[in-house]
C-alpha positions as CSV (number, residue, x, y, z in Angstrom):
1,X,84.6,98.0,-2.3
2,X,87.7,96.5,-4.3
3,X,88.4,96.5,-7.8
4,X,88.6,92.8,-9.9
5,X,88.9,92.3,-13.7
6,X,87.2,89.5,-15.5
7,X,88.6,87.5,-17.9
8,X,87.2,89.4,-20.8
9,X,88.7,93.0,-19.4
10,X,85.6,93.8,-17.5
11,X,86.2,95.5,-14.3
12,X,83.9,95.3,-11.2
13,X,83.3,96.4,-7.5
14,X,82.9,93.5,-5.4
15,X,82.0,93.8,-1.5
16,X,85.3,92.1,-0.1
17,X,83.7,91.0,3.3
18,X,81.1,88.5,0.9
19,X,83.7,86.3,-0.4
20,X,84.0,83.2,1.0
21,X,87.1,81.6,-0.6
22,X,89.7,82.1,-3.4
23,X,90.5,79.0,-5.6
24,X,93.6,79.0,-8.0
25,X,93.3,76.1,-10.6
26,X,94.7,77.9,-12.5
27,X,92.3,80.5,-13.0
28,X,91.5,82.6,-10.0
29,X,88.1,82.2,-9.0
30,X,86.4,84.3,-6.0
31,X,83.5,81.9,-4.1
32,X,80.9,84.5,-2.9
33,X,78.8,83.9,0.3
34,X,75.5,84.0,-2.1
35,X,77.4,80.5,-3.9
36,X,78.1,83.1,-6.8
37,X,81.6,82.1,-8.7
38,X,83.6,84.8,-10.2
39,X,87.1,84.5,-11.9
40,X,89.3,86.9,-12.4
41,X,92.6,87.7,-13.8
42,X,93.7,89.1,-10.4
43,X,96.3,87.1,-8.9
44,X,95.1,85.3,-5.1
45,X,98.3,87.8,-4.0
46,X,97.0,90.9,-5.4
47,X,92.9,90.2,-4.2
48,X,94.2,89.6,-0.4
49,X,96.2,92.7,-1.2
50,X,93.3,94.6,-2.2
51,X,91.3,93.4,0.9
52,X,93.8,94.3,3.4
53,X,94.0,97.8,2.2
54,X,90.0,98.2,2.3
55,X,90.0,97.3,5.4
56,X,92.9,99.1,6.3
57,X,90.7,102.3,4.8
58,X,87.8,101.5,7.0
59,X,89.4,101.2,10.3
60,X,91.1,105.0,9.3
61,X,87.0,106.3,8.4
62,X,86.3,105.5,11.6
63,X,89.4,106.9,13.6
64,X,88.8,110.1,12.2
65,X,85.3,110.4,13.6
């Protein structure tokens, strides 16, 4: 799970595998596979970095088994 923050300051943890696309117009909107739209404070680069780090952690856990 990765952490994102809505414009009102509320923090959420979402499954990055469920993100279909990221829009920046100018607010950053995560479009989920379910069709739900989440407007977040993070910049697209921050979301991408979080996803990459999350996937690295998953890979590291798999290697430890």
